N, CA, C and O atoms as a GROMACS GRO file, in nm:
protein
  468
    1MET      N    1   2.908  -1.526  -5.676
    1MET     CA    2   2.790  -1.474  -5.626
    1MET      C    3   2.728  -1.607  -5.519
    1MET      O    4   2.648  -1.590  -5.427
    2LYS      N    5   2.786  -1.732  -5.558
    2LYS     CA    6   2.719  -1.858  -5.466
    2LYS      C    7   2.832  -1.837  -5.331
    2LYS      O    8   2.793  -1.868  -5.219
    3LYS      N    9   2.952  -1.791  -5.348
    3LYS     CA   10   3.048  -1.802  -5.230
    3LYS      C   11   3.000  -1.687  -5.146
    3LYS      O   12   3.004  -1.700  -5.023
    4PHE      N   13   2.950  -1.564  -5.206
    4PHE     CA   14   2.880  -1.470  -5.106
    4PHE      C   15   2.751  -1.513  -5.046
    4PHE      O   16   2.730  -1.477  -4.931
    5ALA      N   17   2.663  -1.584  -5.104
    5ALA     CA   18   2.541  -1.633  -5.040
    5ALA      C   19   2.573  -1.735  -4.926
    5ALA      O   20   2.507  -1.728  -4.822
    6ILE      N   21   2.669  -1.829  -4.940
    6ILE     CA   22   2.699  -1.923  -4.847
    6ILE      C   23   2.774  -1.842  -4.739
    6ILE      O   24   2.754  -1.875  -4.622
    7ALA      N   25   2.860  -1.735  -4.764
    7ALA     CA   26   2.928  -1.664  -4.661
    7ALA      C   27   2.817  -1.590  -4.587
    7ALA      O   28   2.829  -1.576  -4.466
    8ALA      N   29   2.739  -1.553  -4.634
    8ALA     CA   30   2.631  -1.467  -4.580
    8ALA      C   31   2.522  -1.549  -4.485
    8ALA      O   32   2.461  -1.493  -4.394
    9ALA      N   33   2.506  -1.689  -4.518
    9ALA     CA   34   2.400  -1.778  -4.444
    9ALA      C   35   2.478  -1.817  -4.341
    9ALA      O   36   2.431  -1.825  -4.228
   10THR      N   37   2.612  -1.847  -4.369
   10THR     CA   38   2.717  -1.903  -4.246
   10THR      C   39   2.746  -1.785  -4.137
   10THR      O   40   2.766  -1.812  -4.019
   11ALA      N   41   2.747  -1.681  -4.178
   11ALA     CA   42   2.764  -1.568  -4.069
   11ALA      C   43   2.621  -1.532  -4.004
   11ALA      O   44   2.615  -1.504  -3.884
   12THR      N   45   2.513  -1.532  -4.081
   12THR     CA   46   2.386  -1.533  -4.008
   12THR      C   47   2.356  -1.635  -3.919
   12THR      O   48   2.300  -1.604  -3.814
   13ALA      N   49   2.387  -1.766  -3.946
   13ALA     CA   50   2.375  -1.881  -3.859
   13ALA      C   51   2.461  -1.861  -3.731
   13ALA      O   52   2.415  -1.888  -3.621
   14LEU      N   53   2.577  -1.819  -3.748
   14LEU     CA   54   2.668  -1.806  -3.648
   14LEU      C   55   2.636  -1.705  -3.551
   14LEU      O   56   2.651  -1.731  -3.431
   15THR      N   57   2.586  -1.573  -3.594
   15THR     CA   58   2.533  -1.478  -3.531
   15THR      C   59   2.427  -1.520  -3.430
   15THR      O   60   2.441  -1.507  -3.309
   16LEU      N   61   2.314  -1.574  -3.495
   16LEU     CA   62   2.222  -1.624  -3.424
   16LEU      C   63   2.240  -1.733  -3.314
   16LEU      O   64   2.177  -1.730  -3.208
   17THR      N   65   2.329  -1.827  -3.345
   17THR     CA   66   2.377  -1.910  -3.250
   17THR      C   67   2.443  -1.855  -3.155
   17THR      O   68   2.425  -1.909  -3.046
   18MET      N   69   2.530  -1.746  -3.156
   18MET     CA   70   2.603  -1.678  -3.042
   18MET      C   71   2.500  -1.600  -2.976
   18MET      O   72   2.512  -1.593  -2.854
   19ALA      N   73   2.391  -1.532  -3.036
   19ALA     CA   74   2.310  -1.475  -2.979
   19ALA      C   75   2.225  -1.555  -2.898
   19ALA      O   76   2.206  -1.510  -2.785
   20ASN      N   77   2.167  -1.667  -2.928
   20ASN     CA   78   2.098  -1.751  -2.859
   20ASN      C   79   2.174  -1.808  -2.711
   20ASN      O   80   2.116  -1.827  -2.604
   21ALA      N   81   2.324  -1.829  -2.742
   21ALA     CA   82   2.401  -1.878  -2.644
   21ALA      C   83   2.406  -1.765  -2.538
   21ALA      O   84   2.372  -1.780  -2.421
   22ALA      N   85   2.449  -1.655  -2.590
   22ALA     CA   86   2.440  -1.512  -2.494
   22ALA      C   87   2.303  -1.515  -2.407
   22ALA      O   88   2.297  -1.518  -2.284
   23PHE      N   89   2.209  -1.515  -2.486
   23PHE     CA   90   2.076  -1.484  -2.420
   23PHE      C   91   2.058  -1.601  -2.299
   23PHE      O   92   2.038  -1.588  -2.179
   24ALA      N   93   2.070  -1.682  -2.355
   24ALA     CA   94   2.070  -1.825  -2.241
   24ALA      C   95   2.143  -1.809  -2.125
   24ALA      O   96   2.096  -1.822  -2.012
   25GLN      N   97   2.274  -1.775  -2.154
   25GLN     CA   98   2.354  -1.781  -2.043
   25GLN      C   99   2.306  -1.634  -1.942
   25GLN      O  100   2.333  -1.629  -1.821
   26SER      N  101   2.238  -1.529  -2.011
   26SER     CA  102   2.224  -1.421  -1.930
   26SER      C  103   2.097  -1.468  -1.859
   26SER      O  104   2.073  -1.413  -1.752
   27GLU      N  105   2.017  -1.554  -1.901
   27GLU     CA  106   1.880  -1.590  -1.831
   27GLU      C  107   1.910  -1.670  -1.718
   27GLU      O  108   1.847  -1.670  -1.612
   28ALA      N  109   2.028  -1.751  -1.752
   28ALA     CA  110   2.060  -1.857  -1.631
   28ALA      C  111   2.115  -1.772  -1.506
   28ALA      O  112   2.083  -1.802  -1.391
   29THR      N  113   2.199  -1.665  -1.534
   29THR     CA  114   2.230  -1.595  -1.435
   29THR      C  115   2.178  -1.507  -1.339
   29THR      O  116   2.233  -1.472  -1.235
   30GLN      N  117   2.015  -1.456  -1.404
   30GLN     CA  118   1.940  -1.383  -1.360
   30GLN      C  119   1.881  -1.455  -1.235
   30GLN      O  120   1.840  -1.570  -1.254
   31ALA      N  121   1.871  -1.402  -1.107
   31ALA     CA  122   1.789  -1.462  -1.004
   31ALA      C  123   1.653  -1.431  -1.038
   31ALA      O  124   1.623  -1.332  -1.105
   32PRO      N  125   1.556  -1.529  -0.984
   32PRO     CA  126   1.403  -1.507  -1.012
   32PRO      C  127   1.366  -1.433  -0.931
   32PRO      O  128   1.408  -1.430  -0.815
   33LEU      N  129   1.259  -1.345  -0.991
   33LEU     CA  130   1.194  -1.227  -0.902
   33LEU      C  131   1.094  -1.287  -0.800
   33LEU      O  132   0.995  -1.354  -0.829
   34MET      N  133   1.128  -1.256  -0.692
   34MET     CA  134   1.026  -1.334  -0.595
   34MET      C  135   0.997  -1.227  -0.482
   34MET      O  136   1.084  -1.147  -0.449
   35LEU      N  137   0.874  -1.229  -0.425
   35LEU     CA  138   0.835  -1.136  -0.317
   35LEU      C  139   0.845  -1.223  -0.203
   35LEU      O  140   0.805  -1.338  -0.217
   36ALA      N  141   0.895  -1.183  -0.082
   36ALA     CA  142   0.867  -1.210   0.024
   36ALA      C  143   0.744  -1.231   0.097
   36ALA      O  144   0.658  -1.149   0.064
   37ALA      N  145   0.711  -1.308   0.178
   37ALA     CA  146   0.582  -1.311   0.234
   37ALA      C  147   0.566  -1.173   0.332
   37ALA      O  148   0.467  -1.100   0.339
   38GLY      N  149   0.682  -1.162   0.398
   38GLY     CA  150   0.669  -1.041   0.491
   38GLY      C  151   0.649  -0.911   0.415
   38GLY      O  152   0.572  -0.827   0.464
   39GLU      N  153   0.702  -0.890   0.318
   39GLU     CA  154   0.691  -0.767   0.230
   39GLU      C  155   0.553  -0.772   0.182
   39GLU      O  156   0.504  -0.660   0.184
   40MET      N  157   0.477  -0.857   0.141
   40MET     CA  158   0.336  -0.845   0.099
   40MET      C  159   0.226  -0.836   0.198
   40MET      O  160   0.114  -0.791   0.174
   41THR      N  161   0.273  -0.888   0.323
   41THR     CA  162   0.191  -0.864   0.451
   41THR      C  163   0.202  -0.723   0.470
   41THR      O  164   0.098  -0.659   0.480
   42GLN      N  165   0.324  -0.658   0.476
   42GLN     CA  166   0.345  -0.511   0.525
   42GLN      C  167   0.265  -0.428   0.405
   42GLN      O  168   0.203  -0.326   0.435
   43ALA      N  169   0.268  -0.473   0.279
   43ALA     CA  170   0.191  -0.384   0.185
   43ALA      C  171   0.059  -0.391   0.208
   43ALA      O  172  -0.004  -0.286   0.202
   44LYS      N  173  -0.013  -0.521   0.240
   44LYS     CA  174  -0.145  -0.526   0.237
   44LYS      C  175  -0.185  -0.441   0.368
   44LYS      O  176  -0.280  -0.364   0.367
   45GLU      N  177  -0.102  -0.463   0.480
   45GLU     CA  178  -0.142  -0.376   0.603
   45GLU      C  179  -0.129  -0.225   0.580
   45GLU      O  180  -0.209  -0.149   0.634
   46ALA      N  181  -0.022  -0.176   0.497
   46ALA     CA  182  -0.029  -0.028   0.468
   46ALA      C  183  -0.165   0.013   0.380
   46ALA      O  184  -0.233   0.114   0.401
   47THR      N  185  -0.186  -0.070   0.295
   47THR     CA  186  -0.312  -0.042   0.238
   47THR      C  187  -0.436  -0.047   0.314
   47THR      O  188  -0.528   0.033   0.294
   48SER      N  189  -0.439  -0.136   0.397
   48SER     CA  190  -0.572  -0.155   0.465
   48SER      C  191  -0.560  -0.053   0.573
   48SER      O  192  -0.664  -0.022   0.632
   49ASP      N  193  -0.446   0.002   0.606
   49ASP     CA  194  -0.435   0.121   0.719
   49ASP      C  195  -0.484   0.243   0.670
   49ASP      O  196  -0.566   0.318   0.722
   50THR      N  197  -0.413   0.257   0.544
   50THR     CA  198  -0.449   0.381   0.462
   50THR      C  199  -0.614   0.377   0.435
   50THR      O  200  -0.682   0.477   0.458
   51TRP      N  201  -0.664   0.268   0.390
   51TRP     CA  202  -0.806   0.255   0.375
   51TRP      C  203  -0.881   0.299   0.479
   51TRP      O  204  -0.966   0.386   0.458
   52ILE      N  205  -0.862   0.244   0.612
   52ILE     CA  206  -0.924   0.252   0.730
   52ILE      C  207  -0.927   0.398   0.757
   52ILE      O  208  -1.034   0.458   0.774
   53THR      N  209  -0.782   0.469   0.763
   53THR     CA  210  -0.752   0.628   0.789
   53THR      C  211  -0.885   0.706   0.696
   53THR      O  212  -0.977   0.770   0.746
   54THR      N  213  -0.868   0.686   0.577
   54THR     CA  214  -0.938   0.769   0.481
   54THR      C  215  -1.092   0.761   0.525
   54THR      O  216  -1.160   0.861   0.548
   55LYS      N  217  -1.145   0.612   0.536
   55LYS     CA  218  -1.281   0.605   0.571
   55LYS      C  219  -1.326   0.660   0.710
   55LYS      O  220  -1.438   0.709   0.725
   56VAL      N  221  -1.236   0.651   0.808
   56VAL     CA  222  -1.277   0.722   0.939
   56VAL      C  223  -1.277   0.872   0.905
   56VAL      O  224  -1.376   0.937   0.937
   57LYS      N  225  -1.188   0.924   0.851
   57LYS     CA  226  -1.174   1.065   0.836
   57LYS      C  227  -1.319   1.093   0.772
   57LYS      O  228  -1.399   1.165   0.831
   58SER      N  229  -1.349   1.034   0.648
   58SER     CA  230  -1.443   1.078   0.556
   58SER      C  231  -1.586   1.079   0.633
   58SER      O  232  -1.673   1.165   0.619
   59ASP      N  233  -1.591   0.963   0.721
   59ASP     CA  234  -1.722   0.950   0.808
   59ASP      C  235  -1.721   1.043   0.926
   59ASP      O  236  -1.833   1.070   0.971
   60LEU      N  237  -1.620   1.096   0.984
   60LEU     CA  238  -1.611   1.197   1.079
   60LEU      C  239  -1.665   1.320   1.029
   60LEU      O  240  -1.761   1.377   1.079
   61VAL      N  241  -1.593   1.364   0.916
   61VAL     CA  242  -1.627   1.481   0.856
   61VAL      C  243  -1.772   1.504   0.797
   61VAL      O  244  -1.819   1.618   0.786
   62THR      N  245  -1.845   1.380   0.757
   62THR     CA  246  -1.979   1.392   0.713
   62THR      C  247  -2.086   1.401   0.801
   62THR      O  248  -2.201   1.431   0.770
   63GLU      N  249  -2.031   1.365   0.942
   63GLU     CA  250  -2.114   1.345   1.061
   63GLU      C  251  -2.143   1.486   1.130
   63GLU      O  252  -2.057   1.555   1.186
   64LYS      N  253  -2.269   1.514   1.118
   64LYS     CA  254  -2.313   1.648   1.183
   64LYS      C  255  -2.285   1.652   1.316
   64LYS      O  256  -2.293   1.549   1.382
   65GLY      N  257  -2.248   1.771   1.374
   65GLY     CA  258  -2.245   1.784   1.502
   65GLY      C  259  -2.071   1.742   1.556
   65GLY      O  260  -2.039   1.769   1.672
   66ILE      N  261  -1.989   1.688   1.481
   66ILE     CA  262  -1.888   1.655   1.512
   66ILE      C  263  -1.763   1.732   1.422
   66ILE      O  264  -1.766   1.732   1.299
   67PRO      N  265  -1.662   1.791   1.494
   67PRO     CA  266  -1.554   1.902   1.411
   67PRO      C  267  -1.470   1.786   1.332
   67PRO      O  268  -1.354   1.768   1.371
   68GLY      N  269  -1.511   1.718   1.239
   68GLY     CA  270  -1.438   1.621   1.185
   68GLY      C  271  -1.318   1.674   1.116
   68GLY      O  272  -1.219   1.600   1.114
   69THR      N  273  -1.311   1.782   1.064
   69THR     CA  274  -1.194   1.853   1.007
   69THR      C  275  -1.094   1.883   1.110
   69THR      O  276  -0.973   1.884   1.087
   70ASP      N  277  -1.144   1.907   1.222
   70ASP     CA  278  -1.036   1.906   1.337
   70ASP      C  279  -0.988   1.785   1.382
   70ASP      O  280  -0.898   1.793   1.466
   71ILE      N  281  -1.023   1.676   1.348
   71ILE     CA  282  -0.995   1.534   1.428
   71ILE      C  283  -0.888   1.466   1.325
   71ILE      O  284  -0.905   1.443   1.206
   72LYS      N  285  -0.778   1.442   1.404
   72LYS     CA  286  -0.656   1.389   1.322
   72LYS      C  287  -0.675   1.241   1.327
   72LYS      O  288  -0.715   1.195   1.434
   73VAL      N  289  -0.654   1.168   1.238
   73VAL     CA  290  -0.691   1.023   1.217
   73VAL      C  291  -0.549   0.941   1.210
   73VAL      O  292  -0.480   0.973   1.112
   74GLU      N  293  -0.508   0.868   1.274
   74GLU     CA  294  -0.393   0.772   1.229
   74GLU      C  295  -0.433   0.608   1.267
   74GLU      O  296  -0.499   0.568   1.362
   75THR      N  297  -0.373   0.536   1.165
   75THR     CA  298  -0.383   0.407   1.181
   75THR      C  299  -0.263   0.330   1.163
   75THR      O  300  -0.181   0.345   1.072
   76ASN      N  301  -0.259   0.230   1.276
   76ASN     CA  302  -0.147   0.140   1.275
   76ASN      C  303  -0.189  -0.007   1.278
   76ASN      O  304  -0.243  -0.040   1.384
   77LYS      N  305  -0.176  -0.102   1.184
   77LYS     CA  306  -0.221  -0.234   1.205
   77LYS      C  307  -0.380  -0.226   1.258
   77LYS      O  308  -0.419  -0.299   1.349
   78GLY      N  309  -0.447  -0.150   1.204
   78GLY     CA  310  -0.580  -0.177   1.224
   78GLY      C  311  -0.610  -0.086   1.379
   78GLY      O  312  -0.727  -0.086   1.417
   79VAL      N  313  -0.528  -0.028   1.446
   79VAL     CA  314  -0.548   0.047   1.573
   79VAL      C  315  -0.557   0.184   1.528
   79VAL      O  316  -0.460   0.230   1.467
   80VAL      N  317  -0.669   0.262   1.550
   80VAL     CA  318  -0.681   0.408   1.508
   80VAL      C  319  -0.675   0.486   1.610
   80VAL      O  320  -0.739   0.455   1.711
   81SER      N  321  -0.615   0.576   1.608
   81SER     CA  322  -0.575   0.689   1.700
   81SER      C  323  -0.654   0.818   1.658
   81SER      O  324  -0.645   0.855   1.541
   82LEU      N  325  -0.721   0.880   1.737
   82LEU     CA  326  -0.784   1.013   1.710
   82LEU      C  327  -0.744   1.099   1.808
   82LEU      O  328  -0.746   1.071   1.928
   83SER      N  329  -0.700   1.221   1.756
   83SER     CA  330  -0.664   1.327   1.828
   83SER      C  331  -0.694   1.483   1.780
   83SER      O  332  -0.723   1.499   1.661
   84SER      N  333  -0.690   1.572   1.847
   84SER     CA  334  -0.729   1.725   1.821
   84SER      C  335  -0.677   1.812   1.886
   84SER      O  336  -0.646   1.796   2.004
   85THR      N  337  -0.660   1.920   1.822
   85THR     CA  338  -0.610   2.030   1.891
   85THR      C  339  -0.732   2.126   1.948
   85THR      O  340  -0.710   2.204   2.041
   86THR      N  341  -0.828   2.118   1.903
   86THR     CA  342  -0.944   2.174   1.936
   86THR      C  343  -1.015   2.088   2.043
   86THR      O  344  -1.018   1.965   2.034
   87ALA      N  345  -1.071   2.151   2.142
   87ALA     CA  346  -1.152   2.067   2.220
   87ALA      C  347  -1.297   2.016   2.183
   87ALA      O  348  -1.370   2.094   2.123
   88VAL      N  349  -1.341   1.901   2.211
   88VAL     CA  350  -1.447   1.835   2.187
   88VAL      C  351  -1.535   1.798   2.319
   88VAL      O  352  -1.481   1.758   2.422
   89THR      N  353  -1.677   1.818   2.306
   89THR     CA  354  -1.757   1.752   2.432
   89THR      C  355  -1.731   1.602   2.445
   89THR      O  356  -1.666   1.544   2.358
   90GLU      N  357  -1.774   1.544   2.541
   90GLU     CA  358  -1.758   1.412   2.579
   90GLU      C  359  -1.850   1.355   2.482
   90GLU      O  360  -1.822   1.244   2.437
   91SER      N  361  -1.974   1.426   2.438
   91SER     CA  362  -2.071   1.351   2.340
   91SER      C  363  -1.994   1.341   2.203
   91SER      O  364  -1.976   1.232   2.148
   92GLN      N  365  -1.955   1.443   2.159
   92GLN     CA  366  -1.873   1.430   2.048
   92GLN      C  367  -1.753   1.327   2.046
   92GLN      O  368  -1.731   1.266   1.941
   93LYS      N  369  -1.682   1.307   2.147
   93LYS     CA  370  -1.575   1.217   2.155
   93LYS      C  371  -1.640   1.061   2.141
   93LYS      O  372  -1.591   0.966   2.081
   94ALA      N  373  -1.752   1.066   2.208
   94ALA     CA  374  -1.814   0.916   2.222
   94ALA      C  375  -1.855   0.887   2.088
   94ALA      O  376  -1.824   0.776   2.044
   95THR      N  377  -1.929   0.981   2.002
   95THR     CA  378  -1.968   0.956   1.876
   95THR      C  379  -1.868   0.922   1.798
   95THR      O  380  -1.883   0.822   1.728
   96ALA      N  381  -1.742   0.996   1.791
   96ALA     CA  382  -1.630   0.990   1.689
   96ALA      C  383  -1.584   0.847   1.722
   96ALA      O  384  -1.569   0.776   1.622
   97VAL      N  385  -1.554   0.780   1.858
   97VAL     CA  386  -1.532   0.651   1.874
   97VAL      C  387  -1.623   0.566   1.834
   97VAL      O  388  -1.583   0.463   1.781
   98ALA      N  389  -1.754   0.586   1.849
   98ALA     CA  390  -1.846   0.488   1.798
   98ALA      C  391  -1.857   0.485   1.649
   98ALA      O  392  -1.886   0.372   1.609
   99ILE      N  393  -1.844   0.571   1.557
   99ILE     CA  394  -1.818   0.594   1.422
   99ILE      C  395  -1.699   0.495   1.386
   99ILE      O  396  -1.706   0.410   1.297
  100THR      N  397  -1.602   0.515   1.461
  100THR     CA  398  -1.480   0.472   1.408
  100THR      C  399  -1.485   0.323   1.424
  100THR      O  400  -1.445   0.254   1.330
  101LYS      N  401  -1.531   0.266   1.535
  101LYS     CA  402  -1.536   0.123   1.572
  101LYS      C  403  -1.641   0.044   1.481
  101LYS      O  404  -1.640  -0.079   1.478
  102LYS      N  405  -1.732   0.119   1.406
  102LYS     CA  406  -1.808   0.057   1.307
  102LYS      C  407  -1.760   0.023   1.177
  102LYS      O  408  -1.829  -0.039   1.096
  103ILE      N  409  -1.625   0.068   1.151
  103ILE     CA  410  -1.553   0.055   1.018
  103ILE      C  411  -1.493  -0.062   1.022
  103ILE      O  412  -1.428  -0.098   1.120
  104LYS      N  413  -1.509  -0.141   0.903
  104LYS     CA  414  -1.435  -0.263   0.869
  104LYS      C  415  -1.305  -0.252   0.911
  104LYS      O  416  -1.247  -0.145   0.900
  105GLY      N  417  -1.247  -0.360   0.962
  105GLY     CA  418  -1.088  -0.356   0.959
  105GLY      C  419  -1.023  -0.279   1.100
  105GLY      O  420  -0.915  -0.301   1.155
  106VAL      N  421  -1.112  -0.199   1.130
  106VAL     CA  422  -1.076  -0.148   1.286
  106VAL      C  423  -1.055  -0.256   1.401
  106VAL      O  424  -1.143  -0.337   1.428
  107LYS      N  425  -0.951  -0.252   1.456
  107LYS     CA  426  -0.921  -0.345   1.566
  107LYS      C  427  -0.960  -0.274   1.695
  107LYS      O  428  -1.048  -0.318   1.768
  108ALA      N  429  -0.890  -0.158   1.722
  108ALA     CA  430  -0.943  -0.100   1.842
  108ALA      C  431  -0.919   0.052   1.823
  108ALA      O  432  -0.848   0.088   1.729
  109VAL      N  433  -0.970   0.135   1.898
  109VAL     CA  434  -0.973   0.293   1.880
  109VAL      C  435  -0.904   0.345   2.029
  109VAL      O  436  -0.925   0.300   2.141
  110SER      N  437  -0.827   0.443   1.992
  110SER     CA  438  -0.772   0.516   2.104
  110SER      C  439  -0.791   0.680   2.086
  110SER      O  440  -0.726   0.752   2.011
  111ALA      N  441  -0.904   0.722   2.180
  111ALA     CA  442  -0.937   0.860   2.143
  111ALA      C  443  -0.880   0.933   2.279
  111ALA      O  444  -0.951   1.018   2.331
  112ASP      N  445  -0.747   0.900   2.338
  112ASP     CA  446  -0.668   0.965   2.416
  112ASP      C  447  -0.639   1.107   2.394
  112ASP      O  448  -0.633   1.194   2.481
  113GLY      N  449  -0.619   1.121   2.257
  113GLY     CA  450  -0.554   1.248   2.206
  113GLY      C  451  -0.687   1.356   2.185
  113GLY      O  452  -0.663   1.473   2.155
  114LEU      N  453  -0.805   1.317   2.200
  114LEU     CA  454  -0.903   1.414   2.190
  114LEU      C  455  -0.932   1.477   2.312
  114LEU      O  456  -0.954   1.417   2.418
  115LYS      N  457  -0.934   1.599   2.298
  115LYS     CA  458  -0.922   1.700   2.428
  115LYS      C  459  -1.078   1.711   2.435
  115LYS      O  460  -1.146   1.739   2.336
  116ALA      N  461  -1.131   1.687   2.557
  116ALA     CA  462  -1.252   1.700   2.600
  116ALA      C  463  -1.281   1.811   2.687
  116ALA      O  464  -1.214   1.834   2.788
  117GLU      N  465  -1.393   1.890   2.644
  117GLU     CA  466  -1.421   2.005   2.723
  117GLU      C  467  -1.483   1.980   2.890
  117GLU      O  468  -1.508   2.076   2.962
   0.00000   0.00000   0.00000
């Protein structure tokens, strides 16, 4: 019985030692997980552009006198492009541009795609 206990203890100790060695070796060979600065900047820009687009669209839709549902909004690095397949008046176009310029994060507005009557 004593021999069995000693053998079991030895086997357990060897197993744990080998497991620790294998674990340590696999940790040493794994590359550290790092984010490149450029990838983080792109993610922030994409989030910011998405937020700007959503905010512009919601503000245009809720503004009376503007066909907000007909105006397409695209944002790239803070530059917002407004376009529409339906005609808008010069006043509606000016109002849409003014609303868009007031939104935080907007660097410039292009309304060349809005067809004016």
